[in-house]
Structures are given as C-alpha cells and as structure tokens.
C-alpha positions as CSV (number, residue, x, y, z in Angstrom):
1,X,103.7,122.7,64.8
2,X,102.1,126.2,64.6
3,X,104.5,127.2,61.8
4,X,103.6,124.1,59.8
5,X,99.9,124.8,60.1
6,X,100.5,128.4,59.1
7,X,102.5,127.4,56.1
8,X,99.8,124.9,55.0
9,X,97.1,127.5,55.4
10,X,99.1,130.0,53.3
11,X,99.6,127.3,50.6
12,X,95.8,126.7,50.6
13,X,95.0,130.4,50.3
14,X,97.7,131.2,47.7
15,X,96.8,128.2,45.5
16,X,93.0,128.5,46.0
17,X,92.7,124.9,47.3
18,X,89.2,125.2,48.7
19,X,86.3,123.0,47.7
20,X,82.6,123.8,48.3
21,X,79.8,121.5,49.3
22,X,76.1,122.6,49.1
23,X,73.4,121.5,51.5
24,X,69.8,122.4,50.5
25,X,67.4,124.5,52.7
26,X,63.9,123.5,51.8
27,X,60.3,124.4,52.4
28,X,58.5,121.2,53.5
29,X,55.0,122.7,52.9
30,X,55.9,124.4,49.6
31,X,57.8,121.3,48.4
32,X,60.6,123.3,47.0
33,X,64.2,124.3,47.6
34,X,64.6,127.7,49.2
35,X,68.4,127.8,48.7
36,X,71.7,126.2,49.6
37,X,74.2,126.7,52.3
38,X,77.8,126.7,51.1
39,X,80.2,124.7,53.2
40,X,83.9,125.0,52.6
41,X,86.5,122.3,53.0
42,X,90.3,122.2,52.8
43,X,92.2,119.7,50.5
44,X,91.2,116.1,51.3
45,X,94.9,115.1,51.9
46,X,95.6,118.1,54.1
47,X,95.6,118.3,58.0
48,X,93.4,121.4,57.5
49,X,90.7,119.5,55.6
50,X,88.1,119.8,58.4
51,X,86.4,123.2,58.5
52,X,86.7,123.4,62.2
53,X,90.5,123.0,62.1
54,X,90.8,125.1,58.9
55,X,89.0,128.2,60.3
56,X,90.4,127.8,63.8
57,X,93.9,127.9,62.3
58,X,93.0,130.9,60.2
59,X,91.6,132.8,63.2
60,X,94.8,132.0,65.3
61,X,97.1,133.0,62.5
62,X,95.3,136.2,61.7
63,X,94.4,135.1,58.2
64,X,90.6,134.7,58.7
65,X,89.6,137.5,56.3
66,X,91.9,136.1,53.5
67,X,90.5,132.6,53.9
68,X,86.9,133.7,54.0
69,X,87.3,135.8,50.9
70,X,88.6,132.7,49.1
71,X,85.8,130.6,50.4
72,X,83.2,133.2,49.3
73,X,84.7,133.5,45.8
74,X,84.8,129.7,45.4
75,X,81.3,129.2,46.6
76,X,79.7,131.9,44.4
77,X,81.6,130.7,41.4
78,X,80.5,127.1,41.9
79,X,76.9,128.0,42.8
80,X,76.6,129.9,39.5
81,X,78.4,127.3,37.5
82,X,76.0,124.6,38.8
83,X,73.0,126.9,38.2
84,X,71.5,126.0,41.5
85,X,68.1,127.4,42.3
86,X,67.1,129.7,45.2
87,X,69.4,131.7,47.5
88,X,73.0,131.1,48.4
89,X,73.8,131.2,52.1
90,X,77.4,132.2,52.8
91,X,79.0,131.8,56.2
92,X,80.8,134.9,57.4
93,X,82.5,135.4,60.8
94,X,81.3,138.8,62.2
95,X,84.8,139.7,63.5
96,X,86.1,139.9,59.9
97,X,83.6,142.6,59.1
98,X,85.0,144.6,62.0
99,X,88.7,144.3,60.9
100,X,90.2,147.6,59.8
101,X,91.6,145.9,56.7
102,X,88.3,144.4,55.7
103,X,87.8,145.1,52.0
104,X,84.4,146.9,51.5
105,X,82.6,146.1,48.3
106,X,84.5,142.8,47.6
107,X,81.4,140.7,47.9
108,X,79.5,143.0,45.5
109,X,82.3,142.7,43.0
110,X,82.2,138.9,43.2
111,X,78.4,138.6,42.6
112,X,78.6,141.2,39.7
113,X,81.5,139.2,38.2
114,X,79.5,135.9,38.3
115,X,76.1,137.5,37.5
116,X,74.4,136.5,40.7
117,X,71.5,138.9,41.7
118,X,72.2,140.5,45.1
119,X,68.8,139.4,46.4
120,X,69.8,135.7,46.1
121,X,72.8,136.1,48.4
122,X,72.4,135.7,52.2
123,X,75.3,136.6,54.5
124,X,75.1,134.1,57.3
125,X,76.8,135.3,60.5
126,X,78.5,132.4,62.3
127,X,79.2,133.5,65.8
128,X,82.5,132.0,67.1
129,X,83.8,134.9,69.2
130,X,82.3,137.7,71.4
131,X,81.1,140.7,69.5
132,X,82.1,143.8,71.5
133,X,81.3,146.6,69.0
134,X,77.6,146.2,68.2
135,X,77.4,149.6,66.6
136,X,80.2,148.9,64.1
137,X,78.7,145.5,63.3
138,X,75.3,147.1,62.6
139,X,77.0,149.6,60.3
140,X,78.8,146.8,58.4
141,X,75.5,144.8,58.0
142,X,73.7,148.0,56.9
143,X,76.3,148.2,54.1
144,X,75.3,144.7,53.0
145,X,71.7,145.5,53.0
146,X,72.2,148.6,51.0
147,X,73.8,146.4,48.3
148,X,70.5,144.4,48.3
149,X,71.9,141.3,50.2
150,X,70.0,139.5,52.9
151,X,71.4,138.7,56.4
152,X,71.0,135.5,58.4
153,X,71.9,134.7,62.0
154,X,73.3,131.2,62.5
155,X,73.1,128.8,65.4
156,X,70.8,130.9,67.6
157,X,71.1,129.8,71.2
158,X,74.7,128.5,70.8
159,X,76.8,131.6,70.7
160,X,77.8,134.5,73.0
161,X,75.2,137.1,72.1
162,X,72.6,135.5,69.8
163,X,69.5,137.1,71.2
164,X,71.2,140.5,71.4
165,X,72.3,140.1,67.7
166,X,68.8,139.2,66.8
167,X,67.3,142.2,68.6
168,X,69.9,144.7,67.3
169,X,70.3,143.5,63.7
170,X,66.8,142.2,62.9
171,X,68.1,139.7,60.4
172,X,66.0,138.4,57.5
173,X,66.6,134.8,58.5
174,X,67.4,133.1,61.8
175,X,68.8,129.5,62.1
176,X,68.0,127.5,65.2
177,X,71.0,125.7,66.7
178,X,70.8,122.0,66.1
179,X,71.0,121.3,69.9
180,X,67.3,122.4,70.1
181,X,66.4,120.3,67.0
182,X,67.9,117.0,68.1
183,X,65.1,114.7,69.5
184,X,62.7,117.6,69.7
185,X,59.8,115.2,69.2
186,X,60.8,113.6,72.5
187,X,61.7,116.7,74.5
188,X,58.9,119.1,75.6
189,X,61.4,121.6,76.9
190,X,63.1,121.9,73.5
191,X,59.7,122.4,71.9
192,X,58.9,125.3,74.4
193,X,62.2,126.9,73.5
194,X,61.6,126.6,69.7
195,X,58.0,127.8,70.1
196,X,59.4,130.9,71.8
197,X,61.8,131.5,69.0
198,X,59.0,131.1,66.5
199,X,57.0,133.9,68.3
200,X,60.1,136.1,68.3
201,X,60.6,135.4,64.6
202,X,57.0,136.5,63.8
203,X,57.4,139.7,65.9
204,X,60.7,140.6,64.2
205,X,59.5,139.5,60.7
206,X,62.4,137.0,60.4
207,X,62.2,133.6,58.7
208,X,63.0,130.8,61.1
209,X,65.2,127.9,59.7
210,X,65.6,124.6,61.6
211,X,68.9,122.9,60.9
212,X,70.4,119.6,61.9
213,X,67.3,117.5,61.2
214,X,68.3,113.8,61.3
215,X,65.0,111.9,61.3
216,X,61.4,112.1,60.1
217,X,60.1,112.4,63.6
218,X,62.0,115.7,64.2
219,X,60.8,117.0,60.8
220,X,57.2,116.1,61.7
221,X,57.4,117.8,65.1
222,X,58.7,121.0,63.6
223,X,56.1,121.0,60.9
224,X,53.3,120.6,63.5
225,X,54.8,123.6,65.4
226,X,54.6,125.7,62.2
227,X,58.3,125.7,61.2
228,X,58.5,125.2,57.5
229,X,62.1,126.0,56.4
230,X,64.3,123.1,57.3
231,X,67.8,121.7,56.6
232,X,69.6,118.6,57.7
233,X,71.1,115.1,56.9
234,X,67.6,113.5,56.9
235,X,66.7,115.6,53.9
236,X,70.1,115.7,52.1
237,X,73.8,115.7,53.1
238,X,76.2,118.4,51.9
239,X,77.3,117.5,48.4
240,X,79.6,118.8,45.7
241,X,77.0,118.0,43.0
242,X,73.7,118.7,44.8
243,X,71.5,118.2,41.8
244,X,72.4,114.5,41.9
245,X,70.4,114.4,45.2
246,X,67.3,115.8,43.6
247,X,65.4,112.5,43.5
248,X,66.1,111.6,47.1
249,X,65.2,115.1,48.2
250,X,61.9,114.9,46.4
251,X,61.1,111.6,48.0
252,X,61.8,113.1,51.4
253,X,59.6,116.1,50.7
254,X,56.7,113.9,49.6
255,X,57.0,112.2,53.0
256,X,56.5,115.6,54.6
257,X,53.4,116.3,52.6
258,X,51.1,113.8,54.3
259,X,47.4,114.2,53.2
260,X,44.8,113.7,55.9
261,X,41.4,111.9,55.4
262,X,39.6,114.5,57.5
263,X,40.8,117.8,56.1
264,X,39.3,120.5,54.0
265,X,41.1,120.9,50.6
266,X,41.9,124.0,48.7
267,X,40.0,123.3,45.5
268,X,37.4,125.9,46.3
269,X,40.2,128.5,46.5
270,X,41.4,128.0,42.9
271,X,41.3,131.1,40.7
272,X,41.9,130.1,37.1
273,X,44.1,132.9,35.8
274,X,46.2,132.4,32.7
275,X,50.0,132.9,33.4
276,X,52.5,134.8,31.4
277,X,55.8,133.4,30.1
278,X,59.1,134.4,31.6
279,X,60.1,136.1,28.2
280,X,56.9,138.1,28.0
281,X,57.6,141.8,27.6
282,X,57.0,144.1,30.6
283,X,54.7,146.3,28.4
284,X,52.5,143.3,27.6
285,X,52.2,142.5,31.3
286,X,51.2,146.1,32.0
287,X,48.6,145.8,29.4
288,X,47.1,142.7,31.0
289,X,46.7,144.6,34.3
290,X,45.2,147.6,32.5
291,X,42.7,145.3,30.7
292,X,41.6,143.4,33.8
293,X,41.0,145.8,36.7
294,X,40.2,142.9,39.1
295,X,43.5,141.1,38.4
296,X,45.8,141.3,41.4
297,X,48.6,138.9,40.5
298,X,50.0,137.1,37.5
299,X,52.1,133.9,37.6
300,X,55.2,133.7,35.5
301,X,56.0,130.3,34.0
302,X,58.8,128.8,32.0
303,X,58.4,126.9,28.7
304,X,57.3,123.7,30.5
305,X,54.6,125.6,32.5
306,X,56.5,125.4,35.8
307,X,56.1,128.6,37.8
308,X,59.3,130.7,38.2
309,X,57.8,133.8,39.8
310,X,54.9,136.2,40.3
311,X,54.1,139.8,39.4
312,X,51.9,141.6,42.0
313,X,50.0,144.6,40.7
314,X,50.9,147.1,43.4
315,X,54.6,146.3,43.5
316,X,54.8,146.2,39.7
317,X,53.1,149.5,39.1
318,X,55.1,151.1,41.9
319,X,58.3,150.1,40.1
320,X,57.1,151.5,36.8
321,X,56.2,154.8,38.3
322,X,59.8,155.7,38.9
323,X,61.4,158.1,36.4
324,X,62.3,156.5,33.1
325,X,61.3,153.1,34.5
326,X,58.9,152.3,31.6
327,X,61.5,153.3,29.0
328,X,64.2,151.3,30.7
329,X,62.2,148.1,31.4
330,X,59.2,148.2,28.9
331,X,60.9,146.2,26.1
332,X,62.6,143.8,28.5
333,X,61.3,140.4,29.7
334,X,59.1,140.4,32.8
335,X,61.6,137.9,34.4
336,X,63.7,140.9,35.3
337,X,60.9,142.5,37.5
338,X,59.1,139.5,38.8
339,X,59.3,138.2,42.4
340,X,61.4,135.0,42.0
341,X,60.5,133.6,45.4
342,X,56.7,133.2,45.2
343,X,54.6,131.2,47.6
344,X,53.7,127.9,45.9
345,X,51.4,125.2,47.2
346,X,50.0,121.9,45.8
347,X,46.3,121.4,45.0
348,X,46.5,118.2,47.2
349,X,47.5,120.1,50.3
350,X,45.0,120.8,53.0
351,X,43.5,124.1,54.0
352,X,45.2,123.8,57.4
353,X,48.6,123.1,55.8
354,X,48.3,126.1,53.5
355,X,47.2,128.3,56.4
356,X,50.2,127.1,58.5
357,X,52.5,127.9,55.6
358,X,51.1,131.4,55.2
359,X,51.6,132.2,58.9
360,X,55.1,130.8,58.9
361,X,56.2,133.2,56.1
362,X,57.1,136.3,58.1
363,X,56.9,138.6,55.2
364,X,53.8,137.3,53.5
365,X,51.3,140.1,52.8
366,X,47.6,139.5,53.3
367,X,46.8,141.2,50.0
368,X,49.1,138.9,48.0
369,X,48.2,135.8,46.0
370,X,49.9,132.4,45.8
371,X,50.5,129.9,43.1
372,X,48.7,126.5,43.1
373,X,50.3,123.6,41.4
374,X,48.9,120.3,40.1
375,X,51.4,117.5,39.5
376,X,54.2,120.1,39.6
377,X,52.8,122.4,37.0
378,X,51.0,125.7,37.2
379,X,47.3,125.2,37.9
380,X,46.0,128.6,39.1
381,X,46.1,131.2,41.9
382,X,44.7,131.5,45.4
383,X,44.2,134.5,47.7
384,X,45.6,134.7,51.1
385,X,42.5,136.4,52.5
386,X,40.3,133.5,51.2
387,X,42.5,131.0,53.1
388,X,42.1,133.0,56.3
389,X,38.4,133.4,55.8
390,X,37.8,129.7,55.3
391,X,40.1,128.7,58.2
392,X,38.0,131.0,60.4
393,X,34.8,129.5,59.2
394,X,36.2,126.0,59.6
395,X,37.3,126.6,63.2
396,X,33.9,128.0,64.1
397,X,32.2,125.0,62.6
398,X,34.6,122.6,64.4
399,X,33.9,124.3,67.7
400,X,30.2,124.0,67.1
401,X,30.4,120.2,66.5
402,X,33.2,119.4,69.0
403,X,32.6,117.3,72.1
404,X,32.1,119.8,75.0
405,X,34.4,118.0,77.4
406,X,37.4,117.0,75.2
407,X,36.9,119.5,72.4
408,X,37.6,116.7,69.9
409,X,35.5,116.4,66.8
410,X,32.1,114.9,67.6
411,X,29.7,112.6,65.6
412,X,29.0,114.9,62.7
413,X,32.7,115.5,61.9
414,X,33.4,111.7,62.4
415,X,30.7,110.8,59.9
416,X,32.1,113.4,57.4
417,X,35.6,112.0,57.9
418,X,34.4,108.4,57.2
419,X,32.5,109.6,54.1
420,X,35.6,111.4,52.8
421,X,37.6,108.2,53.5
422,X,35.2,106.1,51.4
423,X,35.1,108.7,48.6
424,X,38.9,109.0,48.3
425,X,39.5,105.2,48.8
426,X,42.5,105.6,51.0
427,X,44.0,102.7,52.9
428,X,43.4,103.2,56.7
429,X,42.6,101.6,60.0
430,X,39.3,102.6,61.7
431,X,39.8,102.2,65.4
432,X,36.9,102.1,67.9
433,X,38.2,102.7,71.4
434,X,36.3,101.9,74.6
435,X,37.2,102.0,78.3
436,X,36.8,98.8,80.3
437,X,35.5,99.3,83.9
438,X,34.9,103.0,83.4
439,X,31.3,103.0,84.8
440,X,32.3,101.4,88.2
441,X,35.3,103.7,88.4
442,X,33.0,106.7,87.8
443,X,30.5,105.4,90.4
444,X,33.3,104.9,93.0
445,X,35.5,108.0,92.4
446,X,32.9,110.4,91.1
447,X,32.3,112.1,87.8
448,X,35.1,114.7,88.2
449,X,37.7,111.9,88.3
450,X,35.9,110.2,85.4
451,X,36.2,113.3,83.3
452,X,39.9,113.5,84.2
453,X,40.3,110.0,82.7
454,X,38.6,111.0,79.5
455,X,40.7,114.2,79.2
456,X,43.9,112.2,79.7
457,X,42.9,109.8,77.0
458,X,41.9,112.6,74.6
459,X,45.3,114.3,75.2
460,X,47.2,111.1,74.5
461,X,45.2,110.4,71.3
462,X,46.1,113.8,70.0
463,X,49.8,113.4,71.1
464,X,50.3,109.9,69.5
465,X,48.3,110.4,66.3
466,X,49.9,112.1,63.3
467,X,48.1,115.3,62.7
468,X,49.1,115.2,59.0
469,X,47.6,111.7,58.4
470,X,45.3,110.7,61.2
471,X,41.9,111.7,62.6
472,X,40.8,111.7,66.3
473,X,37.2,111.9,67.3
474,X,35.1,111.6,70.4
475,X,31.8,109.7,69.8
476,X,30.6,110.4,73.4
477,X,31.0,109.1,76.9
478,X,34.0,106.8,76.9
479,X,33.8,105.9,73.2
480,X,36.4,107.4,70.8
481,X,37.1,106.9,67.1
482,X,40.5,107.0,65.3
483,X,41.2,106.9,61.6
484,X,44.9,106.0,61.3
485,X,46.7,106.2,58.0
486,X,50.1,106.1,59.6
487,X,52.1,102.9,58.7
488,X,53.1,102.4,62.4
489,X,49.5,102.4,63.6
490,X,50.1,99.4,65.9
491,X,53.1,101.1,67.6
492,X,51.0,104.2,68.2
493,X,48.3,102.1,69.9
494,X,50.9,100.6,72.1
495,X,52.2,104.0,73.1
496,X,48.7,105.3,73.8
497,X,48.1,102.3,76.1
498,X,51.4,102.6,77.9
499,X,50.9,106.3,78.6
500,X,47.3,105.9,79.5
501,X,48.2,103.2,82.2
502,X,51.0,105.5,83.5
503,X,49.1,108.8,83.6
504,X,45.8,107.4,85.1
505,X,47.5,105.4,87.8
506,X,47.9,108.4,90.2
507,X,44.1,108.9,90.1
508,X,43.6,105.7,92.1
509,X,43.9,105.3,95.9
510,X,47.2,103.7,97.0
511,X,45.5,100.4,98.0
512,X,43.9,100.2,94.5
513,X,47.2,100.9,92.8
514,X,48.8,98.2,94.9
515,X,46.0,95.6,94.2
516,X,45.7,96.5,90.6
517,X,41.9,96.9,91.0
518,X,39.0,98.1,93.2
519,X,35.7,96.9,94.5
520,X,32.5,98.6,93.3
521,X,29.0,97.8,92.1
522,X,28.6,96.4,88.7
523,X,25.8,97.2,86.2
524,X,23.4,95.0,88.3
525,X,24.3,96.7,91.6
526,X,26.4,93.7,92.8
527,X,29.6,94.5,94.6
528,X,32.6,92.8,92.9
529,X,36.2,93.3,92.1
530,X,37.1,95.3,89.0
531,X,40.5,95.7,87.3
532,X,41.9,99.2,86.6
533,X,40.4,101.0,83.7
534,X,41.9,99.8,80.5
535,X,41.5,100.2,76.7
536,X,39.6,97.8,74.4
537,X,40.1,98.6,70.7
538,X,38.4,97.3,67.6
539,X,40.5,97.9,64.4
540,X,38.8,97.7,61.0
541,X,41.3,97.5,58.2
542,X,40.2,99.5,55.1
543,X,42.0,98.5,51.9
544,X,42.7,101.1,49.3
545,X,39.7,101.5,47.0
546,X,37.9,98.4,48.2
547,X,35.4,99.9,50.6
548,X,33.1,101.9,48.3
549,X,30.2,99.5,48.9
550,X,30.2,100.6,52.5
551,X,28.7,103.7,54.1
552,X,29.9,105.6,57.2
553,X,27.3,104.0,59.5
554,X,28.3,100.5,58.3
555,X,32.0,101.1,58.9
556,X,31.3,102.4,62.4
557,X,29.1,99.3,63.2
558,X,31.8,96.9,62.0
559,X,34.5,98.7,64.1
560,X,32.1,98.6,67.1
561,X,31.6,94.9,66.7
562,X,35.3,94.3,66.7
563,X,35.6,96.5,69.8
564,X,33.0,94.2,71.5
565,X,35.1,91.2,70.7
566,X,38.2,93.0,72.2
567,X,36.2,93.5,75.5
568,X,36.1,89.7,75.9
569,X,39.7,89.8,76.8
570,X,40.9,91.2,80.2
571,X,43.1,94.2,80.3
572,X,44.3,96.1,77.2
573,X,43.1,94.3,74.1
574,X,42.9,94.9,70.4
575,X,40.9,92.9,67.8
576,X,41.4,93.5,64.1
577,X,39.3,92.7,61.1
578,X,38.8,93.7,57.5
579,X,35.9,95.4,55.8
580,X,34.5,93.3,53.0
581,X,30.9,93.4,54.2
582,X,31.6,90.5,56.5
583,X,32.4,91.9,59.9
584,X,32.5,88.5,61.5
585,X,35.8,87.7,59.7
586,X,38.3,88.7,62.3
587,X,41.7,87.9,60.8
588,X,43.9,89.3,63.6
589,X,43.7,89.6,67.3
590,X,46.3,90.6,70.0
591,X,46.2,91.8,73.5
592,X,48.5,92.7,76.4
593,X,49.0,90.3,79.3
594,X,47.0,91.2,82.4
595,X,48.5,94.1,84.4
596,X,51.0,94.9,81.7
597,X,50.9,98.5,80.7
598,X,52.5,98.1,77.3
599,X,53.4,95.6,74.6
600,X,51.0,93.6,72.5
601,X,51.2,89.8,73.0
602,X,49.9,87.9,70.0
603,X,47.3,85.2,70.6
604,X,45.0,82.9,68.6
605,X,41.6,84.4,67.9
606,X,39.1,82.0,69.3
607,X,36.3,82.7,66.8
608,X,38.3,81.8,63.7
609,X,41.5,80.1,64.7
610,X,43.8,82.6,63.0
611,X,47.1,83.1,64.7
612,X,48.5,86.7,64.7
C-alpha cells in the first residue's frame, strides 16, 4: 500500500499534476482584497487528491521538498496568469527549509521568471511537526526577508511552538487558528484569547488574520474586536477562477460595512488633492512635491480613476537620494516606486470605523495619509493625525454627555441621533424601553440593587445591539432609547428580555424568586403584590425617507406613547406602531406570556383590532 502511494506521488511530481485553488484574504473595513492564499490539490481521480493525504504521504516518503517546490511553481504561475490583485500567500512547511538539500534561491528564481514583485509574495509557515532548530529556521527566514519576501505564521494556537515562533521570528502576518474563530460570537473565552493575540500583534507589529469565518455573526464579532483582515467560506470558498466570485465577495463586504445612524462621518477629513496617473513620470511627481511644500502624499490612480497606490513624500525622496536613483528612475513611471498597498476607506464609513482600521494596521505610520473613495473611485485624501484628533474630541464629548451611571449616551446624543436619522431618511425602529415595577423594587431592595438592575440592562443593550448599525441611549432613570436598523430587531429584543430575566433573578430573595413577585408599597403607599421587574417596549417603525415631517421630540413622544400602551400588558410586552403623524395607529402588538422569560406571543391589539 505504501509503495502504491509512493508511486502515485512520484507520478504526480514528475508529471506536474498539481492544481491550485485561491481563497481571498480581505479587509472588511477597507472593502478590498488584500491577497490570496494558494491551496494545492492532487488530481481529482487520484487517492492523493486531498491535501492532507497528499502532504502526509510526501512527508512520510521523504518527498516533501519536491512536492512543495512543484506546488509553489504552479501557484505562482497561475497567480500571475490570472493577474490576481494583492499578495500571494504560499504554504511552506518549516522542516523543508531546514533540510540539507533545500535549494536556496529557488523561490526567487520562480518569481523572477513570472515577473512577480518579491513584496507581493508571503511565505506562510504551516506548522505540522516540531521545530527543534530555531536558530537555523531563523536563518532560513532571514534569507527570505533579504529577498524582499514577507513571512506569515499559520494556525497560531494549533501547532507545537506557535507562540515561540511568533516571538523568535516576528512575522509580518499571523493567522489565528480557525478553532478560535468558530462561534466566537457565542464564546467569551475565545474572544479573550483572540483579544490577547491582537494585543501581541500590535506589540510585535504583525498583521493579524482571522481565517475560517463561516457566518456573518463571526465576522461581526471580529470586526467589533478590531480584527480587520479576514478569510473564510462565508466570504468566498477556494476557487480555481477566483475572479468569478467577485460579485459575491463584494456583496459580502458590503454587509460588513454597516453604516450607523448615530456616528460621526469623515467628510470633514477630506483633503481635495489631485492624484497622478500610474504612468506619470517619476520626475513629474518630484516636481509636484517641490512645487507644493505642504503636500505630504499623492494618490496614484489608473485610467478609470481607481486608486492603485500612494507616494509618500519622505519615503519617495529617501529613495531618490540614493546614488544614481534619479538617473535610474526619473524617466520611468511612478508605478514602479509607489506603495501598492495603500490604506483606502469609503466616504460613507464612520469616524469610528476608520479609527479602528488605522489601529488594526500594525505598520501604519501616524504621519501617513490615506485614500478616500466615493462610489469606488478616488475622491481625496485624509490624514491619520486628523482622525486621531477627532476621535479624541468625540470621546471627550461623549463622556461629557453620557449618563453618569451607565455611561451610555444621554439626552443630547439621543436627540442628535434622531435628528441624523430624520436627515438621512434611513429605515429604523425607535424603541422606548421602560422597567415595570422598578420603583417598588427600588423601595424594597434599596437604590444599590436598583442601580445594579439598570447596569445589567445597559450591559445587555450594548451586547445585543449591533454597534455598526444600532444606537443605545439612556434617557434617565429606568428609561432607555434604542435606534435599531438591524433586520433581526425583534429577535434582539427577545434576547435582551431573556437575558434580563435570567441575570436579574439572583438579585431577588429566594422567596420572591419562588413566588415570581414581591410585596411592596405602590405609588400611593398601599402595600400590594408586584411581579418581578420586567420590560415594556414601544417600537416606532420609521420607513425610509417618510419621516421628514417629524422632529426628534415628536418621534420620542410617539415612541413613549407606544411604551405606555405596552405597560397595559403584564410582564414583558412590546407594542409597535408606525410614524405618519398619527401615533394612535398601532398596527402591531405582541407580548410574552406571564412569567415567561423569553419568546414573543402574538396577540390582537385591543385598540385597533389588528392581529399580529
């Protein structure tokens, strides 16, 4: 059996029977492809088709170096033939670098033959066996770096010595093992691990890449944590013709780019600077910098005005100061000297998103500029320092207007959010939340326990609302305001109610937990039985573009009226209506059965007879 596998492997190597699939690595915030990972496969009709079987057989037969050289050659050739954008990530087993017969310079010869710039090739170390000679491995990787190649560490957390490799080799990129990504939105322990990796990446100036993303919730959790470079089946599966997936990938990226109704935009950061074309001569670009002393960066665009790179003054002049550099490059196009991996953002993104993107790029310099797009085309430039300055001012302002207990935005930010919502005409649900039986609970258990209830609710509102789309505010006391643009808004309200019932239950005495209520004085001082504290919510539906006749105060009043209707029902209740200047038209109502912590049971609204 072993001899048959060896013969099949030798046939594959001798005849070059390897095919390559490409899976994109993308920046969700920049809305662009960073590069592609090349994934090799054996012949479809071969017992060695699977990469696991193929490479395990090669390792066992002592033919791993020969197989990997073939895979590398096939991948580089196909990558260049398809003219794929960005970087090419090539999987390399570290033990092959340490073999005495390893051919030094073979990779450089390959990229020179196919015309691939060294900076676009990333050697991705796949750790399948213990690495005993760290010094020799470091020497081998230093050789790659001297050639201008980049280095990535794959599957961090899954191998034998991942953290040691990270510390010793200080790779340009680090990939998180998919174990930590799977269901990360549901697992706080995994989020802690990944947060620690993010801190280590910033300290070592490595780019962190999350692979194995299989659903939108995982992607959303990673983006909220500040991890921008992602890869996985949810975005795109490995494909022999990856450009055919472009439309699907763009749709996925648009889903990542949620725009919030309550955020500060980046329009004020725009610097209108004319770009240069990719075929512009280096001497002409130098003249632009000499004529404009305040010019820090120039964008380089193609014939359709799409950005392809940037030229930063300090780096550019440093290159031209080298001996004979001006004579060598002066009459050549600027595309040969530009940075072809510029930071690119969309004018529709929020200040917070751009700030998170800047901090996620380990090698981003504070004195650099970034490109701003409008509808995919070059629009202007922005300065990193301006983003940081505005973020600082925004945080100071938010702290000044935050509720002192929950630190959620208070009345002024709520009013501003509603004004922006009316101005932009976005579809949304305005939710007014109020706690039933909160005052008697406060009177019986004391204000410290009451504050604990409010803090629990504030935490759950933050947790279950989408930071990219939704707004959470604290009006005061036990009144809260949500602006939900998430399509699953009703499911989010159900989860908030479920967790609120669960997390506040330990605050009650055992007998009150058992009875599902407590005895305390009502507003008139009369002792009576009260149910456990629950949520009443008024939901005002705002249709896209149809609410311009309203004002923020009117919207709040309509949502408050719906909330009062919800309080007529015992236990958790939600009453919904629409905003057309007629707040009495409640077209939807539903509530949970008494003592049921979750699940919305649909009922007929008594005031209008509509059945939900």
